[in-house]
Each structure stands twice: as C-alpha cells, then as structure tokens.
N, C-alpha and C positions, 0 to 999 in steps of 0.2 A: 504493500500500500504506500503510495507516494505522500510524503508529508507536505510537499510544496503547495498543494491545493488548500491547506489549512492556514498558510502564512497570511494571505490577505485578510481573512476573517479574524485572525488573531490581532492584526493591527487595528482593524475596525473595532474590536472589543476594547482595545486600549483607548481608542477615541471615546467610546461610551464610558469607560471607567473614569477618564479625565472629566467628562461632563458631569457625572454623578458626584464626584469628589468636589468639583467646582461649585456645584449647587450647595453642598454642605458648608463650604467656606463662605459663600455669598450670604447664606442665611445667618452666619455667625458675624457678618459685617467685615470679613477679611477680603475686601474687594480686589486688592492687588494680587492675592494668591489665586482667587477665582479667575482673574484675567490671565494669569500665567498658565493655568490649567486649560483655559480655552485656546491659548496659543499652541499648547501641546496637542490638544485635540485637533486643531486645524492642521498641524504637521502630520499627525496620524491619518487624518482624512485624505491628505494628499498622497501619502505613502501607500495606503491600501489600494488605491486605484492604480498607482504606478506598479506596485507588486503584482497586481492581477494581470496587467498588460504584459509585463516582462515574463512572468511565469506561465501565462496563458491559463490562469486559474480562475476564470469567471464562473459564477454560480448564481442561481436564483436566490439562494439563501444569503449570499454575500450582498446582493443588491438590496434585499429587505433589511438586513442587519445594518447596512450603511445608512439607510434612511432613518431607522430607529435611533441609531447613535447620534445622527445629526439633529434629530428633533430635541434630544436632551442637550447636546453640547452647543447647538446654535439656535435653539428655540427656548427651552426652559431656562437654561443657565443665564443668557443675557437678560431675559425677562425678570428673573429673580434679582440679578445685579442692579437693574434699573429700579426695581421696587425698593431694595434695601438702601440704595443711594439716596432715593427720595426721603425715606424715613430718617436716615442719618443726617441729611442736609437740612431738612425742614422740621424735624422732630414732630412730624404730623403722622397720624395713623388714619387719616380720613380716607374716604373711598377713592379719591383721586390718586392716592399712592399705589392703589392696586390696578389702576388703569394700564400701566406698562405691561402687566402680565398678559395682556391681549396679544402681545408680540409672539408668545409661544404658540398661540392658536393659529396665527397667520403663517408662522414658520412651518407648522405642520401641514397647512393647506398648500403652501408653496412646494414642499418636498413631495407631497402626494401627487400634485400635478406634474412635477418633473418626472416622476416615475412612469407616468402614462402618456406623456407628451413626446411624440416621436420627432418633433421639430427641434429639440434642445440637445442634440448630440454634440454639435460643434459651436453652438452659441446658446444664449439664455433668453428666455422671455420672462421679464420681471427680474427684480434684483435677487441674486443668489443669496440664500439664507446665511451662509458663512460670512459674506461681505457685510450684510446688514447686522449680523451678530457682533462682528469685530468692531464695526462703527460704534455701536451702542456701548459695548463692553469696554472698549479702550477709552471712551469718554468718561465712563464711570471710574475707571482706574486713574485717569488724569485728575479727576475731582478729588479722589482719595489722597493722591500725592501732593496736589497743590490746591488746597481748599480755599486759599485767599486770592487766587487768580481771577481775573474778570470772567473768564469762561465758567469757572466753578461757581461764581456768584450768580450767573445766569441759570446754571443748573439747579441752584438752591431755591429758585422760584417754584411755584406749584404748577406751572404750565409747561416749562421747557422740556423736561424728560417725557411727560405724557405726549406732548406734541411730537417729539422725536420718535417715540414708539409707534404712534399712529402713522406718521409719514413713512417710516420704514416698512410697517405692515402693509400699507397701501402699495408701496413700490414692489414688494415681494409678490403680490398677487395681481399686479398690473399686467397689461399686455405690451409693455414697452420692450422692444428688442434691445438686448445688451450684448456687446461683444465679449467673447471669452478669451482667455489666454491659453486655451487648450491647443496642444500640438500632437500630431501623430498621423497615422495612416488614415486617409480619407478626410483629413481636416486641413487641406491646403487652403492658404489664405490668399484672397485677391488683393489688389493694390490698395483698395479702400480699407480693408480690414488691417492690412499691414501698417497703413498710416495711423489708424486708430490705436493699434497696439504700441507702436514706436512712440507716438506723441504722448500716450499715457505713461509709458515707462520713463521717458525723459522728464515729464512734469512731476511724476511721483518721486523721482530721485531728487529733484530740486526741493520739493516739499519736505522730504525726509531730512535732507541736510539742514534746511532752515529750522525745522522743528527741533532737531537734536542740538544744533549749534546755538540757536537763539533762546530756545525754551528749555533745553536740556531734558527733553521728555520723549521717550520712545513711544509711550502710549498716545501722546498727542500726534506724533507722526502717523501712527496707524489710523487714528481718527480722521486726519486730513486726507490721507491717501484713499481711504474707503469713501469719504465724502466726495473727493475728486472724481472717482470712478462713477459714482451714482449720478453726479451732476452732469458729467460729460455725456453719459448715455441719454439722460433726459433731454439735454440740448440737441443731441444728434437726432432724437426722435421728433422733437418739435420742428426742427428745420429740415427733416428728412435727409440727413447727411449720410 
C-alpha cells in the first residue's frame, strides 16, 4: 500500500488543527497567536494542493476535507478574531459585537460554491475565503500590537469591524471575477492576465516594504496586500478590464 496518497490529506489535517487551535487562542483574547496559526494554516492549505499535484494523489475525500478545514481556518477563526477584537477594543458585549460572526457563514457558502462551480479552476468568482480571512485577521493582529495607532482607533468604533465583515462577506459570494495566481498545466495565462499578475506583485512588494519599513508591522503588510488584491479586482470588474 502506497503511503504517498495519505500525504496531502495529512497536510490538510494540519491546516484544520491550526484552525481549531487558533479559535481557542482567539477566544482567550490571544489574537496574535491566533493570527500566527492562521498563517500556518494558509501555508498548509497551499502545500496540500501542491503535494496532491506533485504526487498525483487526488481524492474525493481530500477535496471535502480541504473545504472543511478551510471553513474552520478561514471562516470560523477570522470571525471569532473579529468578535473578540471588538469586545477587547470596545468593552461592549452588545449584539453588534456578534455581527462579525456572519463572516463564517458566508465563508462556508463561498467554499461550497467553489466546490461545485466548474468555472473556478484557473480563476475565482468572488473573493477567495483565505484572502478575505487574512485581510480581517491581520487587521485584528495589527490592532492587538498597536492599539494606539489611528487605524486601531478606527477599529475601536462599533461600526468599523462589522462593516469590514459585511463587505468581505458580500465580496466572497459576489459574482465579481478575480484573477488567481495559480500556475500549472492547463492554466496558461494570456497577456491581460499576465499584466494583472505582474502589476499586482510589483505593487504588493512596494506595499510590503512600506508597511514593514515605515510601520514596522508584518500584519499591516498582509492587510494592505489583501486589500490591494480585492480593490484591484473590483476596479477591473467595474471598468471591464
């Protein structure tokens, strides 16, 4: 019996384990550790697909397990992080602090649609849940590390994080086409797609350098890069680029 077919599923299980542990830390108010575990989950999410392609170890179980893991790591975890950040920043336990939890529901809808939509092999329709999750979670981490910054002060209001959760939720289930960075057989890029990819990578690199050098924050860099990706795709859709 070949063990290689179990390697991708094992990596996916590590993604799920990171998500579950991240939720535990987020509920305990340890937002920075929860974010670190989400980054680890994102790495495992990338590696399981890579391992499946390299080893030729695709399976229906792996596809379902991947979605279940992503619902936890990129749906439930960021939703809980936003909820706890609101509670910690506002010292409120009102109903509006629970509104960001809706993110988990829409992430589940996004992932379910992705599994049955044959149009999303080489590109995306709607914002990918890992990108939306990293956007929200990295912002929560930035607030935890720099609570006195102007951005953290905005997040301390009762409207900012709920509004962010609602916007990201809407983008995840929207019909907006979004370019992907996927490479591989059958995923050849035309000149327009290559331009989008290259321009995004160049702009993302500039944003990362500025965020790290000027603000000294990796989490802010992640926030800005994810926001840049979402905004560029929305602009492309509006102007039909």
